C-alpha positions in Angstrom: 0.0 0.0 0.0 2.7 2.5 0.9 4.5 2.0 -2.4 1.3 2.7 -4.3 0.5 5.8 -2.1 4.1 7.0 -2.4 4.0 6.8 -6.2 0.8 8.9 -6.2 2.2 11.4 -3.6 5.4 11.8 -5.7 3.3 12.4 -8.8 1.1 15.0 -7.1 4.2 16.7 -5.6 5.7 17.0 -9.1 2.4 18.4 -10.5 1.3 15.3 -12.3 -2.0 13.4 -11.9 -2.5 10.5 -9.4 -3.9 7.2 -10.6 -7.5 8.5 -9.9 -6.8 11.4 -12.2 -6.6 14.0 -9.5 -3.9 16.6 -9.9 -2.1 18.8 -7.4 -3.9 17.4 -4.3 -4.7 14.1 -2.7 -8.4 13.4 -2.7 -10.8 11.1 -0.9 -10.7 8.8 -3.9 -6.9 8.3 -3.5 -7.1 7.4 0.1 -9.9 4.9 -0.6 -7.9 3.3 -3.4 -4.9 3.0 -1.2 -7.1 1.3 1.4 -8.3 -1.2 -1.2 -4.8 -1.9 -2.5 -3.5 -2.5 1.0 -6.6 -4.5 2.2 -6.8 -2.0 5.1 -9.5 0.1 6.5 -9.2 3.9 6.2 -7.8 4.5 9.6 -5.2 1.7 9.2 -4.3 3.3 5.8 -3.8 6.7 7.3 -1.8 5.3 10.2 0.4 3.3 7.9 1.1 6.3 5.7 2.0 8.4 8.7 4.4 5.8 10.1 6.1 5.2 6.7 6.4 8.8 5.8 7.9 9.7 9.2 10.3 6.8 9.0 11.5 7.8 5.5 11.8 11.4 6.8 13.8 10.3 9.8 16.1 8.2 7.6 16.8 11.2 5.4 15.0 9.6 2.4 12.3 12.3 2.3 12.7 16.1 2.7 10.7 18.2 5.2 9.2 20.0 2.2 7.9 16.8 0.6 6.4 15.6 3.9 4.8 18.9 4.7 3.3 19.4 1.2 1.9 15.8 1.0 0.9 15.0 4.6 -1.5 17.9 5.1 -3.6 17.0 2.0 -3.5 13.3 3.0 -5.0 14.4 6.4 -7.7 16.5 4.8 -8.6 13.6 2.4 -8.7 11.2 5.3 -10.9 13.5 7.3 -13.3 13.8 4.3 -13.8 10.0 4.4 -14.6 10.0 8.1 -16.8 13.0 8.6 
């Protein structure tokens, strides 16, 4: 699931479209698709993304800018699926 989500996040960060056709921002459709790919519920998907992004940041793989620009839209998209 993380590999799929990371590919989409990287595409969006670069200004390309995600697999759901969204551009520039993560949408509810993206989070739902990642959940299906990972056979996880939405909360598990969000938790897994948070853990993996933070690990990659701590390991120096990801920059602060990338994490900041991608994590906030992921949170908003997740919130739109729960409320």
